[in-house]
VMD Tcl script that builds the backbone (N, CA, C; Angstrom):
set m [mol new atoms 555]
animate dup $m
set s [atomselect $m all]
$s set {name element resname resid chain x y z} {
  {N N MET 1 A 173.953 188.536 204.050}
  {CA C MET 1 A 174.036 189.375 205.541}
  {C C MET 1 A 174.986 188.853 206.184}
  {N N GLU 2 A 175.458 187.464 206.072}
  {CA C GLU 2 A 176.554 187.220 206.685}
  {C C GLU 2 A 177.774 187.815 206.386}
  {N N SER 3 A 178.189 187.872 205.220}
  {CA C SER 3 A 179.018 188.868 204.288}
  {C C SER 3 A 179.183 190.109 205.030}
  {N N ALA 4 A 178.111 191.046 205.287}
  {CA C ALA 4 A 177.920 192.150 205.850}
  {C C ALA 4 A 178.620 192.279 207.485}
  {N N ARG 5 A 177.988 191.267 208.198}
  {CA C ARG 5 A 178.286 191.315 209.530}
  {C C ARG 5 A 180.101 190.992 209.228}
  {N N SER 6 A 180.532 190.166 208.434}
  {CA C SER 6 A 182.120 190.270 208.375}
  {C C SER 6 A 182.673 191.341 208.288}
  {N N GLU 7 A 181.900 192.271 207.363}
  {CA C GLU 7 A 182.742 193.194 206.788}
  {C C GLU 7 A 182.692 194.468 208.055}
  {N N ILE 8 A 181.490 194.434 208.529}
  {CA C ILE 8 A 181.395 195.353 209.618}
  {C C ILE 8 A 182.448 194.810 210.808}
  {N N LYS 9 A 182.669 193.749 211.121}
  {CA C LYS 9 A 183.429 193.172 212.210}
  {C C LYS 9 A 185.339 193.501 211.740}
  {N N PHE 10 A 185.481 193.321 210.239}
  {CA C PHE 10 A 186.503 193.567 209.565}
  {C C PHE 10 A 187.390 195.102 209.940}
  {N N ARG 11 A 186.034 195.951 209.585}
  {CA C ARG 11 A 186.257 197.279 209.413}
  {C C ARG 11 A 186.450 197.917 210.882}
  {N N ARG 12 A 185.577 197.189 211.685}
  {CA C ARG 12 A 185.906 197.785 213.370}
  {C C ARG 12 A 187.434 197.009 213.651}
  {N N ILE 13 A 187.951 196.134 213.629}
  {CA C ILE 13 A 188.631 195.867 213.969}
  {C C ILE 13 A 190.154 196.518 212.963}
  {N N PHE 14 A 190.143 196.462 212.234}
  {CA C PHE 14 A 190.909 197.437 211.117}
  {C C PHE 14 A 191.108 198.794 211.730}
  {N N ASP 15 A 189.961 199.352 212.124}
  {CA C ASP 15 A 190.002 200.746 212.682}
  {C C ASP 15 A 190.433 201.047 214.272}
  {N N GLU 16 A 190.388 199.592 214.780}
  {CA C GLU 16 A 190.771 199.818 216.320}
  {C C GLU 16 A 192.175 199.686 216.242}
  {N N HIS 17 A 192.913 198.640 215.447}
  {CA C HIS 17 A 193.943 197.956 215.631}
  {C C HIS 17 A 195.124 198.173 214.497}
  {N N PHE 18 A 194.506 198.748 213.302}
  {CA C PHE 18 A 195.693 199.077 212.490}
  {C C PHE 18 A 197.056 199.679 213.231}
  {N N ASP 19 A 196.823 200.867 213.683}
  {CA C ASP 19 A 197.784 201.813 214.161}
  {C C ASP 19 A 198.656 200.721 215.209}
  {N N ALA 20 A 198.119 200.298 215.821}
  {CA C ALA 20 A 198.673 199.406 216.665}
  {C C ALA 20 A 199.826 198.195 215.757}
  {N N VAL 21 A 199.568 197.671 215.223}
  {CA C VAL 21 A 199.853 196.767 214.354}
  {C C VAL 21 A 201.159 197.050 213.323}
  {N N ASN 22 A 200.624 198.392 212.801}
  {CA C ASN 22 A 201.867 199.160 212.269}
  {C C ASN 22 A 203.016 199.475 212.739}
  {N N ARG 23 A 202.708 200.042 214.132}
  {CA C ARG 23 A 203.620 200.349 214.858}
  {C C ARG 23 A 204.553 199.205 215.283}
  {N N TYR 24 A 203.939 197.852 215.905}
  {CA C TYR 24 A 204.463 196.452 215.975}
  {C C TYR 24 A 205.277 196.237 214.896}
  {N N CYS 25 A 205.251 196.542 213.706}
  {CA C CYS 25 A 205.995 196.257 212.167}
  {C C CYS 25 A 206.828 197.084 212.172}
  {N N LEU 26 A 206.673 198.266 212.580}
  {CA C LEU 26 A 207.683 199.363 212.188}
  {C C LEU 26 A 209.325 199.317 213.125}
  {N N ARG 27 A 208.493 199.000 214.205}
  {CA C ARG 27 A 210.027 198.541 215.118}
  {C C ARG 27 A 210.653 197.704 215.088}
  {N N ARG 28 A 210.321 196.805 214.158}
  {CA C ARG 28 A 210.930 195.534 213.649}
  {C C ARG 28 A 211.395 195.568 212.270}
  {N N LEU 29 A 210.933 196.628 211.036}
  {CA C LEU 29 A 211.213 196.415 209.918}
  {C C LEU 29 A 211.288 197.992 209.661}
  {N N SER 30 A 212.231 198.122 208.336}
  {CA C SER 30 A 212.467 199.215 207.596}
  {C C SER 30 A 210.959 199.797 207.351}
  {N N ARG 31 A 210.432 201.109 207.092}
  {CA C ARG 31 A 209.211 201.494 206.818}
  {C C ARG 31 A 208.485 201.071 205.863}
  {N N ASP 32 A 208.905 200.989 204.626}
  {CA C ASP 32 A 208.338 200.116 203.671}
  {C C ASP 32 A 208.048 198.733 203.493}
  {N N ASP 33 A 208.925 197.994 204.200}
  {CA C ASP 33 A 208.744 196.526 204.777}
  {C C ASP 33 A 207.361 196.251 205.908}
  {N N ALA 34 A 207.663 197.076 206.747}
  {CA C ALA 34 A 206.640 197.262 207.742}
  {C C ALA 34 A 205.151 197.955 207.391}
  {N N ASN 35 A 205.039 198.301 206.392}
  {CA C ASN 35 A 203.909 198.827 205.938}
  {C C ASN 35 A 203.328 197.525 205.229}
  {N N ASP 36 A 204.170 197.145 204.264}
  {CA C ASP 36 A 203.464 195.835 203.419}
  {C C ASP 36 A 203.415 194.724 204.454}
  {N N ALA 37 A 204.067 194.599 205.618}
  {CA C ALA 37 A 203.997 193.359 206.688}
  {C C ALA 37 A 202.504 193.751 207.439}
  {N N ALA 38 A 202.255 194.980 207.885}
  {CA C ALA 38 A 200.873 195.447 208.407}
  {C C ALA 38 A 199.694 195.004 207.474}
  {N N ALA 39 A 199.482 195.169 206.295}
  {CA C ALA 39 A 198.805 194.977 205.186}
  {C C ALA 39 A 198.385 193.477 204.835}
  {N N GLN 40 A 199.623 193.106 204.943}
  {CA C GLN 40 A 199.489 191.663 204.831}
  {C C GLN 40 A 198.598 191.016 206.137}
  {N N VAL 41 A 198.922 191.363 207.343}
  {CA C VAL 41 A 198.259 191.167 208.284}
  {C C VAL 41 A 196.531 191.032 208.353}
  {N N PHE 42 A 196.254 192.018 207.987}
  {CA C PHE 42 A 195.069 192.464 207.665}
  {C C PHE 42 A 194.645 191.491 206.299}
  {N N VAL 43 A 195.189 191.400 205.650}
  {CA C VAL 43 A 194.543 190.751 204.416}
  {C C VAL 43 A 194.328 189.193 205.263}
  {N N VAL 44 A 195.318 188.476 205.962}
  {CA C VAL 44 A 195.411 187.365 206.832}
  {C C VAL 44 A 194.053 187.446 207.482}
  {N N ALA 45 A 193.841 188.751 208.360}
  {CA C ALA 45 A 192.416 188.908 209.204}
  {C C ALA 45 A 191.228 188.803 208.402}
  {N N TRP 46 A 191.353 189.502 207.259}
  {CA C TRP 46 A 190.091 189.420 206.572}
  {C C TRP 46 A 189.543 187.699 206.106}
  {N N ARG 47 A 191.149 187.029 205.585}
  {CA C ARG 47 A 190.562 185.939 204.948}
  {C C ARG 47 A 190.162 184.706 206.321}
  {N N LYS 48 A 190.553 185.193 207.312}
  {CA C LYS 48 A 190.306 184.310 208.686}
  {C C LYS 48 A 189.149 185.096 209.834}
  {N N ILE 49 A 188.340 186.198 209.228}
  {CA C ILE 49 A 187.433 186.976 209.924}
  {C C ILE 49 A 186.606 186.185 211.045}
  {N N ASP 50 A 186.220 185.004 210.431}
  {CA C ASP 50 A 185.231 184.152 211.184}
  {C C ASP 50 A 185.953 183.373 212.286}
  {N N LYS 51 A 187.341 183.252 212.069}
  {CA C LYS 51 A 187.738 182.619 213.069}
  {C C LYS 51 A 188.534 183.194 214.159}
  {N N MET 52 A 188.697 184.842 213.972}
  {CA C MET 52 A 189.412 185.793 215.074}
  {C C MET 52 A 188.515 185.758 216.008}
  {N N PRO 53 A 189.143 185.948 217.324}
  {CA C PRO 53 A 188.761 186.255 218.452}
  {C C PRO 53 A 188.307 187.646 218.527}
  {N N HIS 54 A 187.017 187.737 219.420}
  {CA C HIS 54 A 186.476 188.992 219.605}
  {C C HIS 54 A 186.889 189.856 220.629}
  {N N GLY 55 A 186.639 191.168 220.524}
  {CA C GLY 55 A 187.030 192.052 221.924}
  {C C GLY 55 A 188.188 191.931 222.090}
  {N N GLU 56 A 188.997 191.927 223.272}
  {CA C GLU 56 A 190.352 192.016 223.804}
  {C C GLU 56 A 191.480 190.603 222.980}
  {N N GLY 57 A 190.507 189.816 222.789}
  {CA C GLY 57 A 191.749 188.854 222.152}
  {C C GLY 57 A 191.843 189.247 220.691}
  {N N ALA 58 A 191.413 190.364 220.069}
  {CA C ALA 58 A 191.609 190.408 218.712}
  {C C ALA 58 A 193.168 190.949 218.587}
  {N N LEU 59 A 193.329 191.901 219.398}
  {CA C LEU 59 A 194.794 192.686 219.535}
  {C C LEU 59 A 196.119 191.545 219.292}
  {N N PRO 60 A 196.104 190.835 220.370}
  {CA C PRO 60 A 196.869 189.611 220.329}
  {C C PRO 60 A 196.936 188.855 219.331}
  {N N TRP 61 A 195.746 188.378 218.917}
  {CA C TRP 61 A 195.814 187.340 217.456}
  {C C TRP 61 A 196.268 188.277 216.689}
  {N N LEU 62 A 196.156 189.598 216.195}
  {CA C LEU 62 A 196.756 190.047 215.140}
  {C C LEU 62 A 198.251 190.169 215.341}
  {N N TYR 63 A 198.735 190.547 216.801}
  {CA C TYR 63 A 200.028 190.730 216.963}
  {C C TYR 63 A 200.584 189.130 216.443}
  {N N ALA 64 A 200.202 188.040 216.779}
  {CA C ALA 64 A 200.581 186.537 216.312}
  {C C ALA 64 A 200.751 186.647 214.663}
  {N N VAL 65 A 199.966 187.204 213.963}
  {CA C VAL 65 A 200.126 187.128 212.802}
  {C C VAL 65 A 201.220 187.734 212.199}
  {N N ALA 66 A 201.048 189.086 213.262}
  {CA C ALA 66 A 202.047 190.163 212.725}
  {C C ALA 66 A 203.831 189.828 212.891}
  {N N ARG 67 A 203.629 188.699 213.944}
  {CA C ARG 67 A 205.041 187.973 214.060}
  {C C ARG 67 A 205.119 187.103 212.881}
  {N N LEU 68 A 204.588 186.566 212.500}
  {CA C LEU 68 A 204.710 185.677 211.287}
  {C C LEU 68 A 205.285 186.361 210.133}
  {N N GLU 69 A 204.351 187.606 209.909}
  {CA C GLU 69 A 204.393 188.303 208.678}
  {C C GLU 69 A 205.906 189.163 208.615}
  {N N VAL 70 A 206.516 189.376 210.078}
  {CA C VAL 70 A 207.892 190.353 210.271}
  {C C VAL 70 A 208.578 188.963 210.338}
  {N N SER 71 A 208.552 187.900 210.434}
  {CA C SER 71 A 209.537 186.759 210.545}
  {C C SER 71 A 209.582 186.374 208.977}
  {N N THR 72 A 208.444 186.281 207.947}
  {CA C THR 72 A 208.677 186.276 206.511}
  {C C THR 72 A 209.391 187.422 206.179}
  {N N MET 73 A 208.984 188.646 206.184}
  {CA C MET 73 A 209.340 189.789 205.704}
  {C C MET 73 A 211.276 189.721 205.939}
  {N N ARG 74 A 211.398 189.318 207.018}
  {CA C ARG 74 A 212.804 189.690 207.562}
  {C C ARG 74 A 213.717 188.321 206.398}
  {N N ARG 75 A 213.062 187.536 206.220}
  {CA C ARG 75 A 213.833 186.199 205.553}
  {C C ARG 75 A 214.006 186.509 204.255}
  {N N SER 76 A 212.812 187.260 203.668}
  {CA C SER 76 A 212.866 187.833 202.331}
  {C C SER 76 A 214.359 188.644 201.801}
  {N N VAL 77 A 214.058 189.951 202.705}
  {CA C VAL 77 A 215.007 190.739 203.220}
  {C C VAL 77 A 216.465 190.034 203.185}
  {N N ARG 78 A 216.582 189.257 203.802}
  {CA C ARG 78 A 217.955 188.623 203.799}
  {C C ARG 78 A 218.366 188.014 202.586}
  {N N ARG 79 A 217.259 187.229 202.124}
  {CA C ARG 79 A 217.584 186.449 200.910}
  {C C ARG 79 A 217.865 187.242 199.529}
  {N N LEU 80 A 217.060 188.528 200.047}
  {CA C LEU 80 A 217.402 189.152 198.546}
  {C C LEU 80 A 218.491 190.116 198.760}
  {N N LYS 81 A 218.975 190.256 199.962}
  {CA C LYS 81 A 220.666 190.591 200.334}
  {C C LYS 81 A 221.811 189.587 199.709}
  {N N ALA 82 A 221.523 188.392 200.168}
  {CA C ALA 82 A 222.285 187.629 199.965}
  {C C ALA 82 A 222.660 187.412 198.520}
  {N N LEU 83 A 221.468 187.345 197.352}
  {CA C LEU 83 A 221.473 187.357 196.008}
  {C C LEU 83 A 222.094 188.579 195.304}
  {N N ARG 84 A 221.793 189.353 196.075}
  {CA C ARG 84 A 222.396 190.836 195.418}
  {C C ARG 84 A 223.961 190.116 195.760}
  {N N GLU 85 A 224.437 190.111 196.755}
  {CA C GLU 85 A 225.677 189.717 197.380}
  {C C GLU 85 A 226.756 188.911 196.156}
  {N N ARG 86 A 225.566 187.874 196.162}
  {CA C ARG 86 A 226.177 186.771 195.054}
  {C C ARG 86 A 226.221 187.373 193.710}
  {N N LEU 87 A 225.291 188.048 193.534}
  {CA C LEU 87 A 225.480 188.480 191.875}
  {C C LEU 87 A 226.706 189.886 191.939}
  {N N GLY 88 A 226.690 190.458 193.044}
  {CA C GLY 88 A 227.923 191.424 193.152}
  {C C GLY 88 A 229.333 190.626 192.807}
  {N N GLY 89 A 229.345 189.566 193.167}
  {CA C GLY 89 A 230.648 188.863 193.150}
  {C C GLY 89 A 230.967 188.128 191.819}
  {N N MET 90 A 229.546 188.221 191.046}
  {CA C MET 90 A 229.946 187.599 189.986}
  {C C MET 90 A 230.534 188.581 188.447}
  {N N ALA 91 A 231.410 187.734 187.769}
  {CA C ALA 91 A 231.832 188.655 186.642}
  {C C ALA 91 A 231.201 189.235 185.595}
  {N N PRO 92 A 231.179 190.367 185.125}
  {CA C PRO 92 A 230.312 191.045 183.915}
  {C C PRO 92 A 230.568 189.773 182.788}
  {N N PRO 93 A 229.148 189.522 181.854}
  {CA C PRO 93 A 229.328 188.528 180.790}
  {C C PRO 93 A 230.273 189.252 179.700}
  {N N GLY 94 A 230.656 190.537 179.752}
  {CA C GLY 94 A 231.795 190.877 178.844}
  {C C GLY 94 A 233.286 190.746 179.235}
  {N N ALA 95 A 233.117 189.966 180.512}
  {CA C ALA 95 A 234.795 189.909 180.884}
  {C C ALA 95 A 235.460 188.703 180.570}
  {N N ARG 96 A 234.096 187.317 179.792}
  {CA C ARG 96 A 234.944 186.677 179.049}
  {C C ARG 96 A 235.137 186.511 177.417}
  {N N GLY 97 A 236.015 185.596 177.054}
  {CA C GLY 97 A 236.047 185.837 175.671}
  {C C GLY 97 A 234.547 185.722 174.681}
  {N N PRO 98 A 234.341 185.913 173.769}
  {CA C PRO 98 A 233.272 186.032 173.084}
  {C C PRO 98 A 233.119 184.271 172.795}
  {N N ASP 99 A 234.049 183.342 172.854}
  {CA C ASP 99 A 233.822 182.052 172.401}
  {C C ASP 99 A 233.323 181.200 173.650}
  {N N ALA 100 A 233.864 181.823 174.656}
  {CA C ALA 100 A 233.574 181.148 176.062}
  {C C ALA 100 A 232.271 181.676 176.156}
  {N N VAL 101 A 231.777 182.545 175.969}
  {CA C VAL 101 A 230.105 183.098 176.345}
  {C C VAL 101 A 229.125 182.134 175.151}
  {N N VAL 102 A 229.940 182.246 174.085}
  {CA C VAL 102 A 228.861 181.152 173.203}
  {C C VAL 102 A 228.727 179.859 173.810}
  {N N VAL 103 A 229.704 179.040 173.986}
  {CA C VAL 103 A 229.682 178.176 174.529}
  {C C VAL 103 A 228.757 177.768 175.992}
  {N N ARG 104 A 229.311 178.867 176.816}
  {CA C ARG 104 A 228.297 178.857 178.138}
  {C C ARG 104 A 226.974 179.020 177.911}
  {N N ARG 105 A 226.499 179.732 177.185}
  {CA C ARG 105 A 225.309 180.317 176.929}
  {C C ARG 105 A 224.709 179.281 175.941}
  {N N SER 106 A 225.477 178.064 175.043}
  {CA C SER 106 A 224.671 176.947 174.632}
  {C C SER 106 A 224.249 175.993 175.606}
  {N N GLU 107 A 225.257 175.845 176.484}
  {CA C GLU 107 A 225.169 174.917 177.709}
  {C C GLU 107 A 223.793 175.220 178.470}
  {N N HIS 108 A 223.807 176.543 178.868}
  {CA C HIS 108 A 222.616 176.952 179.490}
  {C C HIS 108 A 221.321 176.690 178.933}
  {N N GLU 109 A 221.089 177.113 177.877}
  {CA C GLU 109 A 219.899 176.704 176.891}
  {C C GLU 109 A 219.529 175.876 177.136}
  {N N ALA 110 A 220.565 174.383 176.790}
  {CA C ALA 110 A 220.543 173.337 176.846}
  {C C ALA 110 A 219.764 172.873 178.126}
  {N N VAL 111 A 220.392 173.115 179.412}
  {CA C VAL 111 A 220.428 172.915 180.732}
  {C C VAL 111 A 218.395 173.285 180.853}
  {N N ILE 112 A 218.396 174.573 180.381}
  {CA C ILE 112 A 217.164 175.298 180.658}
  {C C ILE 112 A 215.948 174.572 179.939}
  {N N GLU 113 A 216.317 174.135 178.705}
  {CA C GLU 113 A 215.423 173.203 177.905}
  {C C GLU 113 A 215.261 171.946 178.603}
  {N N ALA 114 A 216.105 171.136 179.100}
  {CA C ALA 114 A 216.003 169.878 179.508}
  {C C ALA 114 A 215.235 170.102 181.146}
  {N N LEU 115 A 215.438 170.927 181.661}
  {CA C LEU 115 A 214.465 171.493 182.572}
  {C C LEU 115 A 212.851 171.462 182.639}
  {N N ARG 116 A 212.683 171.915 181.609}
  {CA C ARG 116 A 211.463 171.836 181.190}
  {C C ARG 116 A 210.794 170.724 180.879}
  {N N SER 117 A 211.389 169.932 180.585}
  {CA C SER 117 A 211.256 168.476 179.924}
  {C C SER 117 A 210.880 167.453 181.080}
  {N N LEU 118 A 211.448 167.881 182.025}
  {CA C LEU 118 A 211.290 167.267 183.405}
  {C C LEU 118 A 209.897 166.921 184.220}
  {N N SER 119 A 209.720 166.135 184.680}
  {CA C SER 119 A 208.541 165.810 185.610}
  {C C SER 119 A 208.642 166.929 186.663}
  {N N ARG 120 A 207.234 167.427 187.074}
  {CA C ARG 120 A 207.365 168.422 188.350}
  {C C ARG 120 A 208.319 167.800 189.637}
  {N N GLY 121 A 208.058 166.647 189.573}
  {CA C GLY 121 A 208.864 165.917 190.937}
  {C C GLY 121 A 210.430 166.050 190.870}
  {N N ASP 122 A 210.839 165.496 189.190}
  {CA C ASP 122 A 212.218 165.792 189.110}
  {C C ASP 122 A 212.338 167.311 189.250}
  {N N ARG 123 A 211.701 168.233 188.698}
  {CA C ARG 123 A 212.394 169.779 189.064}
  {C C ARG 123 A 212.140 170.034 190.360}
  {N N GLU 124 A 211.201 169.710 190.713}
  {CA C GLU 124 A 211.385 169.987 192.396}
  {C C GLU 124 A 212.583 169.721 193.373}
  {N N VAL 125 A 212.974 168.506 192.821}
  {CA C VAL 125 A 214.010 168.154 194.080}
  {C C VAL 125 A 215.302 168.822 193.476}
  {N N VAL 126 A 215.370 168.864 192.172}
  {CA C VAL 126 A 216.733 169.433 191.431}
  {C C VAL 126 A 216.655 171.223 192.164}
  {N N PHE 127 A 215.382 171.569 192.056}
  {CA C PHE 127 A 215.457 173.068 192.614}
  {C C PHE 127 A 215.519 173.329 194.141}
  {N N LEU 128 A 215.115 172.339 194.629}
  {CA C LEU 128 A 215.506 172.183 196.207}
  {C C LEU 128 A 216.913 171.968 196.288}
  {N N ARG 129 A 217.660 171.631 195.528}
  {CA C ARG 129 A 219.188 171.409 196.084}
  {C C ARG 129 A 219.574 172.939 195.595}
  {N N SER 130 A 219.263 173.126 194.194}
  {CA C SER 130 A 219.878 174.367 193.395}
  {C C SER 130 A 219.424 175.847 193.881}
  {N N TYR 131 A 218.241 175.985 193.917}
  {CA C TYR 131 A 217.492 177.270 194.587}
  {C C TYR 131 A 217.697 177.500 196.166}
  {N N GLU 132 A 217.190 176.460 196.588}
  {CA C GLU 132 A 217.061 176.870 198.250}
  {C C GLU 132 A 218.393 176.077 198.715}
  {N N GLU 133 A 219.374 175.471 198.254}
  {CA C GLU 133 A 220.609 175.054 198.536}
  {C C GLU 133 A 219.978 174.262 199.815}
  {N N LEU 134 A 219.372 173.173 199.387}
  {CA C LEU 134 A 219.326 172.578 200.574}
  {C C LEU 134 A 219.996 171.192 200.586}
  {N N SER 135 A 220.100 170.663 201.694}
  {CA C SER 135 A 221.394 169.279 201.871}
  {C C SER 135 A 220.456 168.371 201.408}
  {N N THR 136 A 220.856 167.172 201.457}
  {CA C THR 136 A 220.098 166.205 201.088}
  {C C THR 136 A 218.916 165.487 202.113}
  {N N PRO 137 A 219.478 165.577 203.473}
  {CA C PRO 137 A 218.672 165.401 204.723}
  {C C PRO 137 A 217.705 166.301 204.453}
  {N N HIS 138 A 217.825 167.644 204.669}
  {CA C HIS 138 A 216.951 168.559 204.220}
  {C C HIS 138 A 215.868 168.458 203.178}
  {N N ILE 139 A 216.232 168.182 201.982}
  {CA C ILE 139 A 215.418 167.715 200.788}
  {C C ILE 139 A 214.212 166.488 201.288}
  {N N GLY 140 A 214.993 165.592 202.019}
  {CA C GLY 140 A 213.831 164.419 202.670}
  {C C GLY 140 A 212.841 164.882 203.233}
  {N N VAL 141 A 213.326 165.901 204.102}
  {CA C VAL 141 A 212.023 166.537 204.932}
  {C C VAL 141 A 211.120 167.147 204.447}
  {N N VAL 142 A 211.622 168.078 203.330}
  {CA C VAL 142 A 210.439 168.908 202.523}
  {C C VAL 142 A 209.834 167.615 201.887}
  {N N LEU 143 A 210.539 166.737 201.327}
  {CA C LEU 143 A 209.452 166.017 200.180}
  {C C LEU 143 A 209.091 164.520 201.260}
  {N N GLY 144 A 209.101 164.643 202.663}
  {CA C GLY 144 A 208.408 163.888 203.514}
  {C C GLY 144 A 209.030 162.155 202.979}
  {N N CYS 145 A 210.298 162.090 202.757}
  {CA C CYS 145 A 210.665 161.023 202.656}
  {C C CYS 145 A 212.086 161.013 203.497}
  {N N SER 146 A 212.725 159.617 203.676}
  {CA C SER 146 A 214.054 159.250 204.284}
  {C C SER 146 A 215.223 160.429 203.339}
  {N N THR 147 A 216.195 160.551 204.310}
  {CA C THR 147 A 217.580 161.007 203.333}
  {C C THR 147 A 218.223 160.012 202.270}
  {N N GLU 148 A 217.907 158.923 202.387}
  {CA C GLU 148 A 218.251 157.998 201.229}
  {C C GLU 148 A 217.278 157.990 200.161}
  {N N ALA 149 A 216.121 158.065 200.407}
  {CA C ALA 149 A 215.343 158.030 199.464}
  {C C ALA 149 A 215.526 159.538 198.670}
  {N N ALA 150 A 215.715 160.762 199.668}
  {CA C ALA 150 A 215.755 161.638 198.964}
  {C C ALA 150 A 217.209 161.915 198.073}
  {N N LYS 151 A 218.163 161.510 198.378}
  {CA C LYS 151 A 219.318 161.046 197.690}
  {C C LYS 151 A 219.265 160.407 196.660}
  {N N LYS 152 A 218.370 158.991 196.359}
  {CA C LYS 152 A 217.978 158.504 195.145}
  {C C LYS 152 A 217.420 159.440 193.902}
  {N N ARG 153 A 216.401 159.935 194.603}
  {CA C ARG 153 A 215.344 160.532 193.882}
  {C C ARG 153 A 216.086 162.275 193.096}
  {N N LEU 154 A 217.321 162.609 193.958}
  {CA C LEU 154 A 218.064 163.627 193.767}
  {C C LEU 154 A 218.828 163.162 192.110}
  {N N SER 155 A 219.405 161.817 192.326}
  {CA C SER 155 A 220.688 161.450 191.358}
  {C C SER 155 A 219.707 161.034 190.212}
  {N N ARG 156 A 218.454 160.344 190.452}
  {CA C ARG 156 A 218.153 159.794 189.230}
  {C C ARG 156 A 217.588 161.479 188.304}
  {N N ALA 157 A 216.944 162.064 188.988}
  {CA C ALA 157 A 216.733 163.445 188.751}
  {C C ALA 157 A 217.621 164.234 187.894}
  {N N LEU 158 A 218.642 164.133 188.455}
  {CA C LEU 158 A 219.825 165.089 187.992}
  {C C LEU 158 A 220.383 163.850 186.779}
  {N N LYS 159 A 220.378 162.626 186.385}
  {CA C LYS 159 A 220.758 161.840 185.538}
  {C C LYS 159 A 219.748 162.166 184.243}
  {N N ARG 160 A 218.686 162.487 184.757}
  {CA C ARG 160 A 217.474 162.444 183.396}
  {C C ARG 160 A 217.666 164.009 183.029}
  {N N LEU 161 A 218.169 165.000 183.926}
  {CA C LEU 161 A 218.446 166.183 183.236}
  {C C LEU 161 A 219.719 166.263 182.115}
  {N N ARG 162 A 220.691 165.564 182.883}
  {CA C ARG 162 A 222.003 165.669 182.059}
  {C C ARG 162 A 221.808 164.578 180.985}
  {N N LYS 163 A 220.830 163.585 180.374}
  {CA C LYS 163 A 220.440 163.019 179.491}
  {C C LYS 163 A 219.846 163.919 178.606}
  {N N ALA 164 A 218.747 164.399 179.310}
  {CA C ALA 164 A 217.831 165.354 178.429}
  {C C ALA 164 A 218.505 166.881 177.682}
  {N N ALA 165 A 219.600 166.977 178.634}
  {CA C ALA 165 A 220.245 168.260 178.008}
  {C C ALA 165 A 221.518 167.888 177.249}
  {N N GLY 166 A 221.627 166.625 176.874}
  {CA C GLY 166 A 222.752 165.947 176.166}
  {C C GLY 166 A 223.997 166.343 176.787}
  {N N LEU 167 A 224.225 166.521 178.085}
  {CA C LEU 167 A 225.631 166.368 178.531}
  {C C LEU 167 A 226.329 165.502 179.048}
  {N N PRO 168 A 227.551 165.370 178.892}
  {CA C PRO 168 A 228.086 164.085 179.381}
  {C C PRO 168 A 228.676 164.319 180.749}
  {N N GLY 169 A 229.516 163.317 181.343}
  {CA C GLY 169 A 230.075 163.867 182.865}
  {C C GLY 169 A 229.214 163.505 184.075}
  {N N PRO 170 A 229.850 163.748 185.040}
  {CA C PRO 170 A 228.758 163.735 185.994}
  {C C PRO 170 A 227.368 164.696 186.561}
  {N N ALA 171 A 226.680 164.030 187.273}
  {CA C ALA 171 A 225.060 164.873 187.272}
  {C C ALA 171 A 225.832 166.122 188.076}
  {N N ALA 172 A 226.736 166.192 189.015}
  {CA C ALA 172 A 226.982 167.486 189.909}
  {C C ALA 172 A 227.883 168.255 188.838}
  {N N SER 173 A 228.104 168.045 187.762}
  {CA C SER 173 A 228.792 168.817 186.863}
  {C C SER 173 A 227.628 169.750 186.034}
  {N N LEU 174 A 226.730 169.669 186.326}
  {CA C LEU 174 A 225.272 170.485 186.002}
  {C C LEU 174 A 225.942 171.835 186.581}
  {N N SER 175 A 225.659 173.057 185.752}
  {CA C SER 175 A 225.685 174.223 186.398}
  {C C SER 175 A 224.570 174.770 187.226}
  {N N THR 176 A 224.476 174.828 188.103}
  {CA C THR 176 A 223.594 175.230 188.992}
  {C C THR 176 A 222.927 176.891 188.443}
  {N N ARG 177 A 223.912 177.544 187.950}
  {CA C ARG 177 A 223.466 178.968 187.372}
  {C C ARG 177 A 222.117 178.745 186.172}
  {N N ALA 178 A 222.921 177.731 185.472}
  {CA C ALA 178 A 221.886 177.272 184.637}
  {C C ALA 178 A 220.488 176.569 184.725}
  {N N ILE 179 A 220.819 176.157 185.996}
  {CA C ILE 179 A 219.414 175.617 186.688}
  {C C ILE 179 A 218.797 176.323 186.846}
  {N N LYS 180 A 219.104 177.520 187.769}
  {CA C LYS 180 A 218.456 178.721 188.293}
  {C C LYS 180 A 217.749 179.181 187.439}
  {N N GLU 181 A 218.627 179.703 186.284}
  {CA C GLU 181 A 217.716 180.551 185.113}
  {C C GLU 181 A 216.886 179.924 184.502}
  {N N GLY 182 A 216.885 178.415 184.550}
  {CA C GLY 182 A 215.845 177.914 183.917}
  {C C GLY 182 A 214.487 177.809 184.888}
  {N N GLY 183 A 214.615 177.855 186.031}
  {CA C GLY 183 A 213.633 177.474 187.066}
  {C C GLY 183 A 212.690 178.666 187.141}
  {N N ASP 184 A 211.532 178.858 186.901}
  {CA C ASP 184 A 210.791 180.020 187.560}
  {C C ASP 184 A 209.303 179.389 188.017}
  {N N GLU 185 A 209.428 178.436 188.886}
  {CA C GLU 185 A 208.157 178.062 189.477}
  {C C GLU 185 A 208.007 178.426 190.886}
}
mol reanalyze $m
mol bondsrecalc $m
mol representation Tube
mol addrep $m
C-alpha cells in the first residue's frame, strides 16, 4: 500500500515538474547532458520520495537536486575535455622505435600487475595522486588524516608498488600513465 502511494506521488510530481526541471537543465547544459541531468534528478526524487516536500515545496527541492546534478555534469564534461586534450598531445604509439615500445610496455605491465597486488588502501592513495592529481594535503583531506600522515602513506604505497613491480629507483619515477592504465576502480 505504501509503495502504491509513493508511486502515485512520484508520477504526480514527475508529470507536474519534469518540463520545468528539464528547462532548468537545458539553460545550463547541452541538450544531451541536460536530458541526462533531468533524468538523474528524478532518479534521486524516486529514491527520496518519502522525504520530498509536498505541494509548492516540491519544485524548489527538485531545483536544488538539479543544481547539484548540473554541477556534477559540468565537472564530468570538464574532465572529459581535459582528458581529450591530454590524449591529443600524446605521441601516437608508432612514433617510437619498436625497442622503446617493447621496453615501455613491459614496464607498464609490471606496474599494472604490481598495482593489483597492493592493498585497497595503498591503491587508493596511489590513485588519488595519479588519477585525481591531488596534492598531499588534499589526499589527507580525502583520507581523513593529516598532511604528514598522507605523505607517509603515499611514500610507503609507492615504495611497495616499486618493489612489487621490481623497478629500481625513486618512487616518483613510476609512470603515472602506467598507473592510470592499471587502475579500473
